[in-house]
C-alpha positions as CSV (number, residue, x, y, z in Angstrom):
1,M,46.1,86.1,183.5
2,E,47.1,86.1,179.8
3,N,47.1,89.9,179.5
4,N,49.8,90.6,182.1
5,R,52.4,88.1,180.8
6,K,55.8,89.7,180.2
7,A,57.1,86.9,177.9
8,H,55.4,85.3,174.8
9,R,54.0,81.9,175.6
10,V,54.0,78.9,173.2
11,R,51.0,76.6,173.6
12,F,51.5,73.0,172.6
13,E,48.9,71.2,170.4
14,H,50.2,67.8,171.4
15,K,50.7,66.4,174.9
16,H,54.3,66.8,176.1
17,I,54.8,64.5,179.0
18,V,57.4,65.9,181.5
19,S,58.1,65.4,185.2
20,I,58.6,67.7,188.2
21,M,60.9,66.5,190.9
22,G,61.8,67.9,194.3
23,V,65.2,69.6,194.6
24,D,66.2,66.9,197.1
25,G,65.0,64.1,194.8
26,T,62.5,62.7,197.4
27,W,59.4,63.1,195.1
28,R,58.5,63.1,191.5
29,R,55.2,63.7,189.6
30,S,54.4,63.2,186.0
31,C,52.7,66.2,184.3
32,I,51.8,67.7,180.9
33,L,53.5,70.8,179.7
34,I,50.7,73.0,178.5
35,D,52.6,76.1,177.5
36,A,56.0,77.6,178.1
37,S,57.9,80.8,177.6
38,V,61.5,82.0,178.3
39,T,60.5,82.8,181.9
40,G,58.0,80.1,182.9
41,A,55.4,77.4,182.1
42,K,52.0,76.1,182.8
43,L,51.7,72.5,183.8
44,E,48.9,70.0,184.4
45,V,50.0,67.8,187.3
46,E,49.0,64.2,187.7
47,G,48.2,63.3,191.3
48,S,48.5,65.5,194.4
49,T,50.0,69.0,194.1
50,D,50.9,68.9,197.9
51,P,54.6,68.4,197.3
52,L,54.7,71.6,195.3
53,K,54.3,73.5,198.6
54,A,58.0,73.2,198.8
55,Q,57.9,76.1,196.4
56,E,61.0,75.1,194.4
57,F,61.6,72.0,192.3
58,F,62.9,70.8,189.0
59,L,61.0,70.6,185.7
60,V,62.5,67.6,184.0
61,L,62.0,67.9,180.2
62,S,63.7,64.7,179.0
63,S,63.5,61.1,179.9
64,T,67.2,60.9,180.7
65,G,67.0,63.9,183.0
66,L,69.6,65.9,181.1
67,A,67.3,68.7,180.1
68,F,65.8,70.4,183.1
69,R,64.9,73.8,184.6
70,R,64.8,74.9,188.3
71,C,61.4,76.3,189.0
72,E,59.4,78.1,191.7
73,L,55.7,77.7,192.2
74,I,53.7,80.9,191.3
75,W,50.1,79.6,191.4
76,V,47.9,76.5,191.7
77,D,44.4,76.1,190.2
78,G,43.2,72.5,190.7
79,S,45.6,70.3,188.8
80,H,47.1,73.2,186.8
81,V,50.1,75.1,188.1
82,G,52.1,78.1,187.0
83,V,55.9,78.1,187.5
84,Q,58.6,80.6,187.0
85,F,62.0,79.5,185.9
86,V,64.7,80.3,188.5
87,T,67.7,82.1,187.2
88,A,70.4,84.2,188.9
89,K,68.2,87.3,188.2
90,T,65.0,85.9,189.7
91,K,67.0,84.6,192.7
92,A,68.4,88.1,193.3
93,K,64.8,89.6,193.1
94,T,63.5,87.0,195.6
95,N,66.3,87.6,198.0
96,A,66.0,91.3,197.8
97,G,62.2,91.0,198.5
98,K,62.9,88.8,201.5
99,R,65.4,91.3,202.9
100,L,63.0,94.2,202.4
101,V,60.2,92.3,204.2
102,S,62.4,91.2,207.0
103,S,63.8,94.7,207.6
104,Q,60.3,96.2,208.1
């Protein structure tokens, strides 16, 4: 997986405790930020990863909730998950892909 990354990842030596939260605020999970790049991150999730099936959620980087990124789930491997940060550009790609699939 490391070889096909488009953005340089920074791996953290110390545990960075963060949270993920549903976009509707109905669920929240504590997790550890393992590595991050401009485009995404790898997390170790505490507890069930079932809520992540929602595909989109917030990565809350600060205890006050003022630093966060909107994410979409890319992969799950046990308690580890890969997320892509959602931007206007990634949203446009996703919507274009959905239109292409639905028109076939």
